MARRODREN-862865 format. One record per residue (C-alpha): residue number from 1; residue in one letter; x negated, y, z negated. Coordinates in nm, 4 decimals, decimal comma, padded with zeros to 6 digits. Each point is the difference from the previous one (the first is absolute). Layout:
<nodes>
<pos->NUM | code->A | east->X | north->Y | up->Z>;
...
</nodes>
This chain:
<nodes>
<pos->1 | code->M | east->00,0000 | north->00,0000 | up->00,0000>;
<pos->2 | code->H | east->-00,1225 | north->00,3495 | up->00,0780>;
<pos->3 | code->A | east->00,1878 | north->00,1832 | up->-00,2765>;
<pos->4 | code->T | east->-00,0347 | north->-00,1529 | up->-00,3447>;
<pos->5 | code->T | east->00,1851 | north->00,2653 | up->-00,2024>;
<pos->6 | code->L | east->00,3456 | north->00,1260 | up->00,0856>;
<pos->7 | code->A | east->00,1913 | north->00,2692 | up->-00,1899>;
<pos->8 | code->L | east->00,3750 | north->-00,0534 | up->00,0242>;
<pos->9 | code->V | east->00,1722 | north->00,3308 | up->-00,0689>;
<pos->10 | code->G | east->00,3728 | north->00,0489 | up->-00,0348>;
<pos->11 | code->A | east->00,1341 | north->00,2801 | up->00,2163>;
<pos->12 | code->T | east->00,2911 | north->00,0240 | up->-00,2426>;
<pos->13 | code->G | east->00,0687 | north->-00,1244 | up->-00,3490>;
<pos->14 | code->G | east->00,1475 | north->-00,3501 | up->00,0091>;
<pos->15 | code->A | east->-00,1196 | north->-00,0675 | up->00,3533>;
<pos->16 | code->G | east->-00,1031 | north->-00,3543 | up->-00,0916>;
<pos->17 | code->T | east->-00,3750 | north->00,0570 | up->-00,0200>;
<pos->18 | code->T | east->-00,0695 | north->-00,2272 | up->-00,2966>;
<pos->19 | code->R | east->00,2051 | north->-00,2891 | up->00,1363>;
<pos->20 | code->T | east->-00,1666 | north->00,0370 | up->00,3395>;
<pos->21 | code->A | east->-00,3446 | north->-00,0088 | up->-00,1637>;
<pos->22 | code->I | east->00,0917 | north->-00,3192 | up->-00,1882>;
<pos->23 | code->E | east->00,1277 | north->-00,1691 | up->00,3140>;
<pos->24 | code->L | east->-00,3023 | north->00,1032 | up->00,2088>;
<pos->25 | code->A | east->-00,2382 | north->-00,1282 | up->-00,2678>;
<pos->26 | code->T | east->00,1846 | north->-00,3308 | up->-00,0238>;
<pos->27 | code->L | east->00,0048 | north->-00,0418 | up->00,3771>;
<pos->28 | code->G | east->-00,3746 | north->00,0640 | up->00,0082>;
<pos->29 | code->A | east->-00,0557 | north->-00,2629 | up->-00,2696>;
<pos->30 | code->R | east->00,2186 | north->-00,2444 | up->00,1898>;
<pos->31 | code->D | east->-00,2392 | north->00,0523 | up->00,2898>;
<pos->32 | code->G | east->-00,2961 | north->-00,0894 | up->-00,2244>;
<pos->33 | code->R | east->-00,1179 | north->00,3479 | up->-00,1009>;
<pos->34 | code->D | east->-00,0635 | north->00,1332 | up->-00,3488>;
<pos->35 | code->V | east->00,2140 | north->00,3132 | up->-00,0306>;
<pos->36 | code->A | east->00,0476 | north->00,2465 | up->-00,2849>;
<pos->37 | code->V | east->00,2561 | north->00,2750 | up->-00,0516>;
<pos->38 | code->V | east->-00,1241 | north->00,2943 | up->-00,2092>;
<pos->39 | code->D | east->00,2545 | north->00,2255 | up->-00,1701>;
<pos->40 | code->A | east->-00,0273 | north->00,3705 | up->00,0787>;
<pos->41 | code->A | east->00,3562 | north->00,0811 | up->-00,1037>;
<pos->42 | code->F | east->-00,0421 | north->00,0470 | up->-00,3733>;
<pos->43 | code->T | east->00,3383 | north->00,1633 | up->-00,0553>;
<pos->44 | code->T | east->00,2105 | north->-00,2888 | up->00,1300>;
<pos->45 | code->Q | east->-00,2410 | north->-00,2861 | up->-00,0877>;
<pos->46 | code->G | east->00,1935 | north->-00,2229 | up->00,2401>;
<pos->47 | code->L | east->-00,2733 | north->-00,2578 | up->00,0553>;
<pos->48 | code->S | east->00,0305 | north->-00,1132 | up->-00,3614>;
<pos->49 | code->E | east->00,3413 | north->-00,1461 | up->00,0817>;
<pos->50 | code->Y | east->-00,1650 | north->-00,2602 | up->00,2221>;
<pos->51 | code->V | east->-00,2135 | north->-00,1400 | up->-00,2825>;
<pos->52 | code->S | east->00,1240 | north->-00,2886 | up->-00,2112>;
<pos->53 | code->G | east->-00,0572 | north->00,0316 | up->-00,3730>;
<pos->54 | code->R | east->-00,1697 | north->00,2642 | up->-00,2091>;
<pos->55 | code->I | east->-00,2344 | north->00,2556 | up->00,1540>;
<pos->56 | code->G | east->-00,2838 | north->00,0722 | up->-00,2392>;
<pos->57 | code->T | east->-00,2725 | north->00,2058 | up->00,1638>;
<pos->58 | code->D | east->00,1372 | north->00,2037 | up->00,2889>;
<pos->59 | code->L | east->-00,1523 | north->00,2300 | up->00,2608>;
<pos->60 | code->T | east->00,0518 | north->00,3184 | up->-00,2028>;
<pos->61 | code->T | east->-00,1991 | north->-00,1571 | up->-00,2841>;
<pos->62 | code->L | east->-00,2940 | north->-00,0487 | up->00,2357>;
<pos->63 | code->L | east->00,0186 | north->00,3675 | up->00,0962>;
<pos->64 | code->T | east->00,0184 | north->00,1317 | up->-00,3559>;
<pos->65 | code->D | east->-00,0891 | north->-00,2207 | up->-00,2980>;
<pos->66 | code->E | east->-00,1940 | north->-00,2930 | up->00,1511>;
<pos->67 | code->T | east->-00,1877 | north->00,1541 | up->00,2900>;
<pos->68 | code->G | east->-00,2814 | north->-00,2539 | up->-00,0242>;
<pos->69 | code->A | east->00,2261 | north->-00,3055 | up->00,0354>;
<pos->70 | code->S | east->00,0144 | north->-00,2018 | up->00,3191>;
<pos->71 | code->L | east->00,2931 | north->00,0457 | up->00,2370>;
<pos->72 | code->S | east->00,0886 | north->-00,3630 | up->-00,0638>;
<pos->73 | code->A | east->00,1039 | north->00,0922 | up->-00,3553>;
<pos->74 | code->A | east->00,3060 | north->00,1760 | up->00,1451>;
<pos->75 | code->T | east->00,0719 | north->-00,2429 | up->00,2848>;
<pos->76 | code->Y | east->00,2992 | north->-00,2346 | up->-00,0016>;
<pos->77 | code->P | east->00,1418 | north->-00,2510 | up->00,2500>;
<pos->78 | code->I | east->00,3199 | north->00,0921 | up->00,1801>;
<pos->79 | code->A | east->00,2804 | north->-00,1961 | up->-00,1604>;
<pos->80 | code->P | east->00,2125 | north->-00,2309 | up->00,2157>;
<pos->81 | code->G | east->00,3548 | north->00,0963 | up->00,0883>;
<pos->82 | code->A | east->00,3103 | north->-00,1397 | up->-00,1616>;
<pos->83 | code->D | east->00,0022 | north->-00,3120 | up->00,2189>;
<pos->84 | code->G | east->-00,3493 | north->-00,0918 | up->-00,1199>;
<pos->85 | code->G | east->-00,1056 | north->-00,0949 | up->00,3516>;
<pos->86 | code->G | east->-00,3720 | north->-00,0275 | up->00,0625>;
<pos->87 | code->S | east->-00,0880 | north->00,0592 | up->-00,3651>;
<pos->88 | code->S | east->-00,2313 | north->-00,1402 | up->-00,2643>;
<pos->89 | code->A | east->-00,0815 | north->00,0731 | up->-00,3625>;
<pos->90 | code->D | east->-00,2457 | north->00,2653 | up->00,1204>;
<pos->91 | code->G | east->00,2406 | north->00,1766 | up->00,2348>;
<pos->92 | code->L | east->00,0613 | north->-00,0698 | up->00,3656>;
<pos->93 | code->D | east->-00,1401 | north->-00,3255 | up->00,1389>;
<pos->94 | code->L | east->-00,1498 | north->00,1350 | up->00,3217>;
<pos->95 | code->P | east->-00,3287 | north->-00,0463 | up->00,1892>;
<pos->96 | code->G | east->-00,1170 | north->00,3450 | up->-00,1144>;
<pos->97 | code->R | east->00,0531 | north->00,2165 | up->-00,3078>;
<pos->98 | code->A | east->00,2781 | north->00,2578 | up->-00,0304>;
<pos->99 | code->E | east->-00,0649 | north->00,2190 | up->-00,3055>;
<pos->100 | code->V | east->00,0966 | north->00,3385 | up->-00,1392>;
<pos->101 | code->V | east->-00,1767 | north->00,2603 | up->-00,2117>;
<pos->102 | code->P | east->00,3046 | north->00,1607 | up->-00,1624>;
<pos->103 | code->A | east->00,0597 | north->00,3062 | up->-00,2115>;
<pos->104 | code->R | east->00,1957 | north->-00,0759 | up->-00,3145>;
<pos->105 | code->A | east->-00,0587 | north->00,2714 | up->-00,2570>;
<pos->106 | code->P | east->00,1661 | north->00,2385 | up->-00,2437>;
<pos->107 | code->F | east->00,0445 | north->00,3638 | up->00,0957>;
<pos->108 | code->E | east->-00,3081 | north->00,1178 | up->-00,1908>;
<pos->109 | code->R | east->-00,2372 | north->-00,2280 | up->00,1896>;
<pos->110 | code->V | east->00,1723 | north->00,0623 | up->00,3319>;
<pos->111 | code->A | east->-00,0576 | north->00,3724 | up->-00,0524>;
<pos->112 | code->R | east->-00,3724 | north->-00,0596 | up->-00,0553>;
<pos->113 | code->A | east->-00,0170 | north->-00,2301 | up->00,3025>;
<pos->114 | code->K | east->00,1490 | north->00,2694 | up->00,2248>;
<pos->115 | code->T | east->-00,2868 | north->00,2481 | up->-00,0427>;
<pos->116 | code->A | east->-00,2457 | north->00,0869 | up->00,2761>;
<pos->117 | code->E | east->-00,2803 | north->-00,1774 | up->-00,1861>;
<pos->118 | code->A | east->00,2071 | north->-00,3176 | up->-00,0275>;
<pos->119 | code->A | east->00,0820 | north->00,0257 | up->00,3717>;
<pos->120 | code->R | east->-00,3709 | north->-00,0133 | up->00,0813>;
<pos->121 | code->K | east->-00,0256 | north->-00,3144 | up->-00,2120>;
<pos->122 | code->L | east->00,2974 | north->-00,1440 | up->00,1873>;
<pos->123 | code->E | east->-00,1829 | north->00,0535 | up->00,3277>;
<pos->124 | code->R | east->-00,2922 | north->-00,2006 | up->-00,1383>;
<pos->125 | code->R | east->00,2348 | north->-00,2754 | up->-00,1150>;
<pos->126 | code->I | east->00,1482 | north->-00,0227 | up->00,3486>;
<pos->127 | code->D | east->-00,3512 | north->-00,0263 | up->00,1418>;
<pos->128 | code->E | east->-00,0733 | north->-00,2711 | up->-00,2578>;
<pos->129 | code->A | east->00,3051 | north->-00,1953 | up->00,1136>;
<pos->130 | code->A | east->-00,1193 | north->00,0219 | up->00,3595>;
<pos->131 | code->T | east->-00,3171 | north->-00,1883 | up->-00,0947>;
<pos->132 | code->T | east->00,2004 | north->-00,2870 | up->-00,1518>;
<pos->133 | code->Y | east->00,2971 | north->-00,0422 | up->00,2325>;
<pos->134 | code->D | east->00,0433 | north->-00,0449 | up->00,3729>;
<pos->135 | code->A | east->00,2691 | north->00,2684 | up->00,0039>;
<pos->136 | code->V | east->00,1141 | north->00,2623 | up->-00,2504>;
<pos->137 | code->L | east->00,3341 | north->00,1783 | up->00,0027>;
<pos->138 | code->V | east->00,0507 | north->00,3174 | up->-00,2029>;
<pos->139 | code->D | east->00,3597 | north->00,0629 | up->-00,1055>;
<pos->140 | code->A | east->00,0421 | north->00,3796 | up->-00,0051>;
<pos->141 | code->A | east->00,2912 | north->00,2348 | up->-00,0552>;
<pos->142 | code->P | east->00,0582 | north->00,2940 | up->00,2376>;
<pos->143 | code->V | east->-00,3241 | north->00,1971 | up->-00,0134>;
<pos->144 | code->G | east->00,0409 | north->00,2502 | up->-00,2818>;
<pos->145 | code->S | east->-00,2089 | north->-00,1338 | up->-00,2879>;
<pos->146 | code->N | east->-00,3697 | north->-00,0543 | up->-00,0658>;
<pos->147 | code->E | east->00,0318 | north->-00,3779 | up->00,0077>;
<pos->148 | code->A | east->00,1882 | north->00,0040 | up->00,3320>;
<pos->149 | code->V | east->-00,2630 | north->00,2274 | up->00,1535>;
<pos->150 | code->A | east->-00,2729 | north->-00,2325 | up->-00,1298>;
<pos->151 | code->G | east->00,1721 | north->-00,2972 | up->00,1606>;
<pos->152 | code->V | east->00,0307 | north->00,1692 | up->00,3373>;
<pos->153 | code->T | east->-00,3531 | north->00,1406 | up->00,0086>;
<pos->154 | code->A | east->-00,1646 | north->-00,3225 | up->-00,1209>;
<pos->155 | code->A | east->00,1755 | north->-00,2237 | up->00,2514>;
<pos->156 | code->D | east->-00,1266 | north->-00,0807 | up->00,3474>;
<pos->157 | code->R | east->00,3465 | north->00,0591 | up->00,1420>;
<pos->158 | code->T | east->00,3382 | north->00,1363 | up->-00,1075>;
<pos->159 | code->A | east->00,3393 | north->-00,1399 | up->00,0924>;
<pos->160 | code->A | east->00,3239 | north->00,1829 | up->-00,0749>;
<pos->161 | code->V | east->00,3002 | north->-00,1980 | up->-00,1183>;
<pos->162 | code->T | east->00,3261 | north->00,1660 | up->00,0964>;
<pos->163 | code->P | east->00,3679 | north->-00,0832 | up->00,0379>;
<pos->164 | code->A | east->00,0911 | north->-00,0723 | up->00,3626>;
<pos->165 | code->T | east->00,2308 | north->00,3008 | up->00,0091>;
<pos->166 | code->T | east->-00,0009 | north->00,3572 | up->00,1211>;
<pos->167 | code->H | east->-00,0620 | north->00,1089 | up->-00,3590>;
<pos->168 | code->G | east->-00,2975 | north->-00,2338 | up->-00,0150>;
<pos->169 | code->R | east->-00,1402 | north->00,1437 | up->00,3219>;
<pos->170 | code->D | east->00,0254 | north->00,3534 | up->-00,1409>;
<pos->171 | code->A | east->-00,1672 | north->-00,1098 | up->-00,3244>;
<pos->172 | code->L | east->-00,2781 | north->-00,1612 | up->00,2014>;
<pos->173 | code->Q | east->-00,0850 | north->00,3317 | up->00,1616>;
<pos->174 | code->R | east->-00,0263 | north->00,1661 | up->-00,3407>;
<pos->175 | code->L | east->-00,2202 | north->-00,2831 | up->-00,1235>;
<pos->176 | code->R | east->-00,2328 | north->00,0374 | up->00,2980>;
<pos->177 | code->G | east->-00,0552 | north->00,3619 | up->-00,1010>;
<pos->178 | code->R | east->-00,0717 | north->-00,0893 | up->-00,3619>;
<pos->179 | code->V | east->-00,2465 | north->-00,2716 | up->00,0956>;
<pos->180 | code->A | east->-00,1739 | north->00,2344 | up->00,2448>;
<pos->181 | code->D | east->-00,0342 | north->00,2567 | up->-00,2799>;
<pos->182 | code->V | east->-00,2250 | north->-00,2416 | up->-00,1937>;
<pos->183 | code->G | east->-00,2145 | north->-00,0796 | up->00,3028>;
<pos->184 | code->A | east->00,1579 | north->-00,3308 | up->00,1027>;
<pos->185 | code->S | east->00,2537 | north->-00,1123 | up->00,2587>;
<pos->186 | code->V | east->00,3014 | north->-00,2280 | up->00,0323>;
<pos->187 | code->D | east->-00,1250 | north->-00,2746 | up->00,2302>;
<pos->188 | code->R | east->00,2942 | north->-00,2412 | up->-00,0025>;
<pos->189 | code->T | east->00,3694 | north->00,0082 | up->-00,0831>;
<pos->190 | code->V | east->00,2112 | north->-00,2809 | up->-00,1441>;
<pos->191 | code->A | east->00,3725 | north->00,0736 | up->00,0263>;
<pos->192 | code->I | east->00,2367 | north->-00,1820 | up->-00,2355>;
<pos->193 | code->S | east->00,3438 | north->-00,0858 | up->00,1365>;
<pos->194 | code->R | east->00,3062 | north->00,0347 | up->-00,2214>;
<pos->195 | code->E | east->00,3215 | north->-00,1689 | up->00,1031>;
<pos->196 | code->A | east->00,2212 | north->00,3025 | up->-00,0633>;
<pos->197 | code->D | east->-00,2264 | north->00,2348 | up->00,1941>;
<pos->198 | code->G | east->00,0733 | north->-00,1344 | up->00,3441>;
<pos->199 | code->E | east->-00,3371 | north->00,1318 | up->00,1263>;
<pos->200 | code->A | east->-00,2217 | north->-00,3063 | up->-00,0178>;
<pos->201 | code->A | east->-00,1200 | north->00,0122 | up->00,3600>;
<pos->202 | code->E | east->-00,3769 | north->-00,0004 | up->00,0399>;
<pos->203 | code->R | east->-00,1527 | north->00,3331 | up->00,0931>;
<pos->204 | code->D | east->-00,3260 | north->00,0643 | up->00,1824>;
<pos->205 | code->G | east->-00,3064 | north->-00,0356 | up->-00,2211>;
<pos->206 | code->E | east->00,1858 | north->-00,1712 | up->-00,2855>;
<pos->207 | code->V | east->00,0426 | north->-00,3501 | up->-00,1308>;
<pos->208 | code->C | east->00,3542 | north->-00,0497 | up->-00,1283>;
<pos->209 | code->L | east->00,0814 | north->-00,2398 | up->-00,2823>;
<pos->210 | code->P | east->00,3558 | north->-00,1306 | up->-00,0112>;
<pos->211 | code->Q | east->00,1988 | north->00,0105 | up->-00,3198>;
<pos->212 | code->T | east->-00,0666 | north->-00,2641 | up->-00,2642>;
<pos->213 | code->A | east->00,1306 | north->-00,0618 | up->-00,3508>;
<pos->214 | code->P | east->-00,1105 | north->00,3066 | up->-00,1996>;
<pos->215 | code->E | east->-00,0214 | north->-00,1668 | up->-00,3413>;
<pos->216 | code->V | east->-00,3463 | north->-00,0337 | up->-00,1530>;
<pos->217 | code->G | east->00,0786 | north->-00,3620 | up->-00,0831>;
<pos->218 | code->A | east->00,0533 | north->-00,0766 | up->00,3689>;
<pos->219 | code->A | east->-00,3590 | north->00,0903 | up->00,0861>;
<pos->220 | code->P | east->-00,2281 | north->-00,1006 | up->00,1500>;
<pos->221 | code->T | east->00,2001 | north->-00,1267 | up->00,2932>;
<pos->222 | code->T | east->-00,3122 | north->-00,0473 | up->00,2106>;
<pos->223 | code->A | east->-00,1469 | north->-00,2727 | up->-00,2231>;
<pos->224 | code->T | east->00,2012 | north->-00,2703 | up->00,1737>;
<pos->225 | code->G | east->00,2508 | north->00,1725 | up->00,2296>;
<pos->226 | code->D | east->-00,0033 | north->-00,0173 | up->00,3774>;
<pos->227 | code->G | east->00,3003 | north->00,2165 | up->00,0838>;
<pos->228 | code->A | east->00,0126 | north->00,3369 | up->00,1711>;
<pos->229 | code->Y | east->-00,1176 | north->00,1915 | up->-00,3075>;
<pos->230 | code->T | east->-00,3122 | north->-00,2124 | up->-00,0538>;
<pos->231 | code->R | east->-00,0879 | north->00,0095 | up->00,3686>;
<pos->232 | code->A | east->00,0353 | north->00,3786 | up->00,0002>;
<pos->233 | code->V | east->-00,2275 | north->00,0264 | up->-00,3049>;
<pos->234 | code->A | east->-00,2555 | north->-00,2122 | up->00,1859>;
<pos->235 | code->A | east->00,0181 | north->00,2424 | up->00,2920>;
<pos->236 | code->A | east->-00,0430 | north->00,2921 | up->-00,2420>;
<pos->237 | code->F | east->-00,3046 | north->-00,1643 | up->-00,1590>;
<pos->238 | code->E | east->-00,1592 | north->-00,0487 | up->00,3408>;
<pos->239 | code->D | east->00,0727 | north->00,3576 | up->00,1002>;
<pos->240 | code->C | east->-00,1136 | north->00,1614 | up->-00,3252>;
<pos->241 | code->F | east->-00,3216 | north->-00,1992 | up->-00,0362>;
<pos->242 | code->D | east->-00,0849 | north->-00,0630 | up->00,3664>;
<pos->243 | code->A | east->00,0065 | north->-00,3675 | up->-00,0883>;
<pos->244 | code->T | east->00,1304 | north->-00,3229 | up->00,1471>;
<pos->245 | code->V | east->00,2407 | north->-00,1961 | up->-00,2189>;
<pos->246 | code->D | east->-00,0147 | north->-00,3753 | up->00,0541>;
<pos->247 | code->V | east->00,3129 | north->-00,1085 | up->-00,1851>;
<pos->248 | code->E | east->00,2261 | north->-00,2573 | up->00,1629>;
<pos->249 | code->F | east->00,3661 | north->00,0950 | up->00,0009>;
<pos->250 | code->A | east->00,2986 | north->-00,2141 | up->00,0919>;
<pos->251 | code->E | east->00,0187 | north->00,1538 | up->00,3468>;
<pos->252 | code->A | east->-00,3355 | north->00,0624 | up->00,1652>;
<pos->253 | code->G | east->-00,0629 | north->00,3266 | up->00,1760>;
<pos->254 | code->L | east->00,2465 | north->00,2200 | up->-00,1883>;
<pos->255 | code->V | east->-00,2720 | north->00,2105 | up->-00,1603>;
<pos->256 | code->D | east->-00,1374 | north->00,0738 | up->00,3438>;
<pos->257 | code->R | east->00,3455 | north->00,1026 | up->00,1218>;
<pos->258 | code->L | east->00,0449 | north->00,2290 | up->-00,2996>;
<pos->259 | code->R | east->-00,3234 | north->00,1771 | up->00,0906>;
<pos->260 | code->S | east->00,0884 | north->00,0335 | up->00,3697>;
</nodes>
């Protein structure tokens, strides 16, 4: 793969950035890669919902109180979905690793982790992850905080996650301006379809993901699925990382048709 670090940035709040990051990481692990998702959305702390059991050391701890600890101290396997498919005692039973570095902290520590100094440490932690994993995804909120800026500037490439609607398209243009203001660019776009929107058609320069069950417990779909959603995530992984995904689906050739 040419790009090893990808910042996924929501063009709007609730765009589906965290879920998309989880599914991309799982798809990469299904293809035999070691993939990590690093949290750069300290306010929502959404990645923590995809971890089974108690989170002790989290990412904000590494940026504030335990700066000398290894990244592995705050790394946890992605928990299997409600159906338990493709799972083991250590998380998902896949050829590669799918892991997260979540934020799970009280307000006081979150506030300290959102400073400019902590953002510089976050950049170093993202670089550290890139030396350990084949691919790193950074889950970032719309660029407006130090940690989101750190995620975008530290990554090799930035992909916007946006609803596949007119509103999402407008939000994407605003996001492009924000990202440009910090010296980076939006290189890819992943549009998320919503059944009620009626605007799920693929647009030029975007990979569109069809709707899937939104519940945290339903993820990750891509661990064992071979339906339209999983195939679209595979196409998004290939596009975002300039990679070739060698996962066999029930109907051969559909990933290629999605890309065409």
